[in-house]
C-alpha positions in Angstrom: -67.6 -109.4 175.2 -71.1 -108.0 175.8 -71.6 -104.2 175.9 -73.2 -104.3 179.4 -70.4 -106.5 180.8 -67.8 -104.0 179.4 -69.8 -101.1 180.9 -69.9 -102.9 184.3 -66.2 -103.6 184.3 -65.4 -100.1 183.2 -67.6 -98.6 185.9 -65.9 -100.6 188.6 -62.5 -99.6 187.3 -63.4 -96.0 187.3 -64.7 -96.3 190.9 -61.5 -98.0 191.9 -59.4 -95.3 190.2 -61.2 -92.6 192.2 -60.7 -94.4 195.5 -57.0 -95.0 194.7 -56.5 -91.4 193.8 -57.8 -90.2 197.1 -55.8 -92.7 199.1 -52.5 -92.3 197.2 -52.8 -88.6 196.5 -52.1 -89.2 192.8 -54.0 -87.7 189.8 -57.0 -89.8 189.0 -56.2 -89.5 185.3 -52.9 -91.4 185.8 -54.7 -94.2 187.7 -57.5 -94.4 185.1 -54.9 -94.7 182.3 -53.0 -97.4 184.4 -56.2 -99.4 185.0 -57.0 -99.1 181.3 -53.6 -100.7 180.6 -54.5 -103.5 183.0 -58.0 -103.9 181.4 -56.7 -104.0 177.9 -53.7 -106.3 178.5 -54.9 -108.7 181.2 -58.7 -108.6 181.0 -59.1 -108.5 177.3 -61.3 -105.4 177.4 -61.9 -103.6 174.1 -63.8 -100.4 173.5 -67.2 -100.7 171.8 -68.6 -97.8 169.7 -70.4 -96.2 172.7 -67.2 -96.0 174.6 -65.4 -94.6 171.6 -67.9 -91.8 171.4 -67.8 -91.0 175.2 -64.0 -90.9 175.1 -64.0 -88.6 172.0 -66.5 -86.2 173.6 -64.6 -86.4 176.9 -61.4 -85.2 175.2 -63.3 -82.2 173.7 -64.9 -81.4 177.0 -61.4 -81.6 178.7 -60.1 -79.1 176.1 -63.0 -76.8 176.7 -62.5 -76.9 180.5 -58.8 -76.3 180.1 -59.5 -73.0 178.3 -62.2 -72.0 180.8 -59.5 -72.4 183.6 -57.7 -69.3 182.3 -57.9 -66.3 184.6 -57.9 -63.2 182.3 -56.4 -61.1 185.1 -53.4 -63.4 185.4 -52.8 -63.3 181.7 -52.8 -59.5 181.7 -50.5 -59.3 184.7 -47.9 -61.8 183.3 -48.4 -61.4 179.6 -44.9 -60.8 178.4 -43.3 -63.4 180.6 -46.0 -66.0 180.1 -46.0 -65.7 176.3 -42.2 -66.1 176.2 -41.9 -69.0 178.7 -45.1 -70.7 177.5 -44.2 -70.2 173.8 -40.7 -71.7 174.2 -42.1 -74.4 176.4 -44.3 -75.5 173.4 -41.9 -74.8 170.5 -38.7 -76.4 171.9 -40.1 -79.9 172.5 -42.4 -79.7 169.5 -39.7 -79.0 167.0 -37.2 -81.1 168.9 -39.3 -84.2 169.1 -40.6 -83.8 165.5 -37.2 -83.5 164.0 -35.8 -86.3 166.2 -38.6 -88.7 165.2 -38.3 -87.8 161.6 -34.5 -87.7 161.1 -33.2 -90.1 163.7 -36.0 -92.6 164.1 -37.2 -92.4 160.5 -40.9 -92.0 161.4 -43.2 -90.9 158.6 -43.8 -87.1 158.5 -47.3 -87.1 160.1 -46.3 -89.6 162.8 -43.3 -87.4 163.7 -45.6 -84.3 163.9 -48.0 -86.1 166.2 -45.0 -87.0 168.4 -44.0 -83.4 168.5 -47.5 -82.3 169.4 -47.9 -85.0 172.1 -44.5 -84.2 173.7 -44.9 -80.4 173.6 -47.6 -80.2 176.2 -47.6 -79.0 179.8 -50.2 -80.6 182.0 -52.7 -78.0 183.3 -54.2 -80.6 185.7 -50.8 -81.4 187.3 -49.6 -77.8 187.5 -52.9 -76.6 188.9 -53.0 -79.4 191.6 -49.4 -78.7 192.6 -49.9 -75.0 192.9 -53.1 -75.4 195.0 -51.5 -78.0 197.3 -48.5 -75.8 197.9 -50.4 -72.6 198.4 -48.7 -70.9 195.4 -51.7 -70.3 193.3 -52.1 -66.6 194.2 -48.4 -65.8 194.4 -46.5 -64.1 191.6 -44.7 -67.4 190.9 -47.9 -69.4 190.7 -49.6 -66.8 188.5 -46.6 -66.9 186.1 -46.5 -70.7 185.9 -50.3 -70.9 185.3 -50.3 -68.3 182.6 -47.3 -69.9 180.9 -49.1 -73.3 181.0 -52.1 -71.7 179.2 -49.8 -70.4 176.4 -48.2 -73.8 176.0 -51.5 -75.6 175.8 -52.9 -73.1 173.3 -49.8 -73.8 171.1 -50.5 -77.5 171.3 -54.1 -77.2 170.4 -53.3 -74.8 167.5 -50.6 -77.2 166.2 -52.9 -80.2 166.3 -55.6 -78.3 164.5 -53.5 -76.7 161.8 -51.2 -79.6 161.0 -53.9 -82.1 160.3 -56.5 -80.0 158.5 -57.7 -81.6 155.3 -58.6 -79.2 152.5 -62.2 -80.2 151.9 -65.1 -77.9 151.2 -66.5 -78.8 154.7 -63.6 -76.8 156.1 -65.4 -73.5 155.3 -68.6 -74.3 157.2 -66.5 -75.7 160.0 -64.6 -72.5 160.4 -67.8 -70.4 160.0 -69.7 -72.5 162.6 -66.8 -72.3 165.0 -66.6 -68.5 164.8 -70.4 -68.2 165.0 -70.6 -70.5 168.0 -68.0 -68.7 169.9 -69.5 -65.3 169.2 -73.0 -66.5 170.0 -72.0 -68.1 173.3 -70.1 -65.0 174.5 -72.8 -62.6 173.3 -75.8 -64.5 174.6 -74.3 -65.9 177.8 -75.2 -63.0 180.1 -78.9 -63.0 179.0 -79.0 -66.8 178.9 -77.5 -67.1 182.4 -79.9 -64.4 183.8 -82.9 -66.1 182.3 -82.2 -69.8 182.7 -79.3 -70.0 185.1 -79.1 -71.5 188.6 -81.7 -74.2 187.9 -81.5 -77.9 188.7 -82.0 -78.8 185.1 -78.7 -77.1 184.2 -79.5 -75.2 181.0 -76.0 -73.6 180.9 -74.3 -77.0 180.9 -76.7 -78.4 178.3 -76.1 -75.3 176.1 -72.3 -75.8 176.2 -72.6 -79.5 175.6 -74.8 -78.9 172.5 -72.4 -76.4 171.1 -69.4 -78.8 171.6 -71.3 -81.6 169.9 -72.1 -79.3 166.9 -68.4 -78.4 166.7 -67.5 -82.1 166.7 -69.9 -82.8 163.9 -68.5 -80.1 161.6 -64.9 -81.0 162.5 -65.6 -84.6 161.6 -67.1 -83.6 158.2 -64.1 -81.4 157.6 -61.7 -84.3 158.5 -60.3 -82.1 161.2 -60.4 -81.9 165.0 -62.6 -79.8 167.3 -59.8 -79.3 169.9 -58.9 -75.8 168.8 -62.4 -74.2 168.6 -63.3 -76.0 171.9 -60.2 -74.5 173.6 -60.9 -71.0 172.2 -64.5 -71.3 173.3 -63.4 -72.1 176.8 -61.0 -69.1 176.7 -63.8 -66.9 175.6 -66.1 -68.0 178.4 -63.4 -68.0 181.1 -64.5 -64.7 182.7 -68.0 -66.1 183.1 -66.7 -69.3 184.7 -64.6 -67.3 187.1 -67.6 -65.1 188.0 -69.7 -68.1 188.7 -67.5 -70.7 190.5 -70.5 -72.9 191.3 -71.1 -73.3 187.6 -67.5 -74.4 187.2 -67.9 -76.9 190.0 -71.1 -78.4 188.5 -69.4 -78.6 185.0 -66.5 -80.4 186.5 -68.8 -82.9 188.2 -70.4 -83.8 184.9 -67.0 -84.0 183.2 -65.0 -85.9 185.7 -67.7 -88.2 187.0 -68.9 -89.5 183.6 -67.1 -88.5 180.5 -63.3 -88.0 181.0 -62.8 -91.3 182.8 -63.8 -93.1 179.6 -61.3 -91.0 177.7 -58.4 -91.9 179.9 -59.5 -95.5 180.4 -59.7 -96.0 176.6 -56.3 -94.4 176.2 -54.8 -97.0 178.6 -56.7 -99.9 176.9 -54.9 -99.1 173.7 -51.5 -99.3 175.2 -49.7 -102.7 174.6 -47.4 -103.6 177.4 -45.6 -106.1 175.1 -44.9 -103.3 172.6 -43.8 -100.9 175.4 -41.4 -103.5 176.7 -40.1 -104.3 173.2 -39.5 -100.5 172.7 -38.2 -99.7 176.2 -35.1 -98.0 174.8 -37.2 -95.8 172.5 -39.4 -94.9 175.5 -36.4 -93.7 177.5 -35.0 -91.8 174.5 -38.3 -89.9 173.8 -38.7 -89.1 177.5 -35.2 -87.7 177.5 -35.9 -85.7 174.3 -39.0 -84.0 175.9 -37.2 -83.2 179.2 -34.0 -82.0 177.6 -35.7 -79.7 175.1 -38.1 -78.4 177.8 -35.3 -77.6 180.2 -33.0 -76.1 177.6 -35.8 -73.8 176.4 -37.6 -72.9 179.7 -34.8 -72.7 182.2 -32.9 -69.7 180.8 -36.1 -67.7 180.7 -37.1 -68.9 184.2 -33.7 -67.8 185.5 -34.4 -64.3 184.3 -37.8 -63.8 185.9 -37.9 -66.2 188.8 -34.2 -67.0 189.6 -34.9 -68.5 193.0 -37.5 -70.9 191.6 -36.2 -71.4 188.1 -35.8 -75.2 188.3 -39.2 -75.7 190.0 -40.8 -73.7 187.3 -39.0 -75.6 184.5 -39.9 -79.0 185.9 -43.6 -78.1 186.3 -43.6 -76.8 182.7 -42.0 -80.2 181.7 -45.1 -82.2 182.7 -47.7 -83.5 180.3 -50.9 -85.5 180.5 -54.2 -84.5 179.0 -53.3 -82.8 175.7 -50.5 -85.4 175.2 -53.0 -88.2 175.5 -55.5 -86.4 173.3 -52.9 -85.9 170.6 -51.7 -89.5 170.8 -55.1 -91.0 170.7 -56.0 -88.8 167.7 -53.0 -90.1 165.9 -54.0 -93.7 166.6 -57.6 -93.2 165.6 -56.6 -91.4 162.4 -54.2 -94.2 161.4 -51.2 -91.9 161.7 -49.6 -93.8 164.5 -49.3 -97.6 164.7 -49.9 -99.4 168.0 -46.3 -99.5 169.0 -45.8 -95.7 168.4 -49.0 -94.9 170.3 -48.1 -97.2 173.3 -44.6 -95.6 173.6 -45.9 -92.0 173.3 -48.7 -92.5 175.9 -46.2 -94.1 178.3 -43.8 -91.2 177.8 -46.7 -88.7 178.5 -47.7 -90.5 181.7 -44.1 -90.6 182.9 -43.7 -86.9 182.2 -46.7 -86.2 184.5 -45.1 -88.1 187.4 -41.3 -87.9 187.4 -40.8 -84.1 186.9 -43.5 -83.4 189.5 -41.9 -85.6 192.1 -38.5 -84.1 191.5 -39.9 -80.6 191.6 -41.7 -81.1 194.9 -39.0 -83.2 196.6 -35.9 -81.1 195.8 -36.9 -77.7 194.3 -40.1 -76.6 196.1 -39.9 -72.8 196.7 -39.4 -71.5 200.2 -42.7 -69.6 200.0 -44.7 -72.8 199.5 -46.9 -73.9 202.4 -46.1 -77.0 204.2 -48.4 -80.0 203.6 -50.2 -79.4 206.9 -51.1 -75.8 206.1 -51.7 -76.1 202.4 -55.3 -75.7 201.2 -57.1 -78.8 200.2 -57.8 -79.7 196.6 -61.4 -78.9 197.1 
């Protein structure tokens, strides 16, 4: 299939996903993955090199923006609780899924580790959307859930980076460039913003994009992944993003209008419905492994600090989407996962974004949450 035809079909699918997201009130990432599944299984769409690159950069940009969403004040206010809840939220499913896949399913070590990483995540996008829509963002409960989500995602990014580091001499310059880039961005950002900021040519966004591309280059040479330095860079710049909400909005426009749709679309295109159907039992088992380990780890801690909203908190911490998809796609591209394993993992990740959220909002929504009519809009 010609590249331009693939681009035209992909563009139409991305537009349809946006319209469907607004009409159905469902995360656009879920719909983009679903339409990618349709495109790959029924339209015969395959990703050319240009789409592979856009998808790869989209995943790094998503990671960077996830780090930039952190509110330093929230982390300081809820440090102890968030570290414990978020840490257990990562560790329980990570080790649970890893050991289950290795010992029970007999997956190779690296594939089992990827499964652990993919199923350890909590979806920042889903959690943030739910808290905004229910008016809980600025409440003590909302602050605790958001801070805990950041801790979980940091654990996921750290595990993906450390477990799959390859000991090559390129690792030294990769680490050096990562530290230098983070230091330079934090140190120079005030001057850079004052001198070049608030211009239609967007030097701030171009600067961040350039740094992320440099990190991707050195990560590729080191046979590693740029997800951790990108996340840490976002964390380091979070204060600046919170001080300049318009910059955050413009950055999101660039990311969600052009780059991240190709990441989610490609992820769906690599899912084989035939393999998912053939492994339906495995899908249900892995979904249960994630939910059981998350609930067993998070619920007792949530009962201690937010007893009236313990199950609501636990269910939101049991969601997964962006980092789970990033981890799974990394495993497929690196040859760690086969097509069947990848298809099952991505389907489990998508299911974990939908099912716990519906249950949490339908049966466990806190009394202090606003009604749908009075809740603030997503914008």
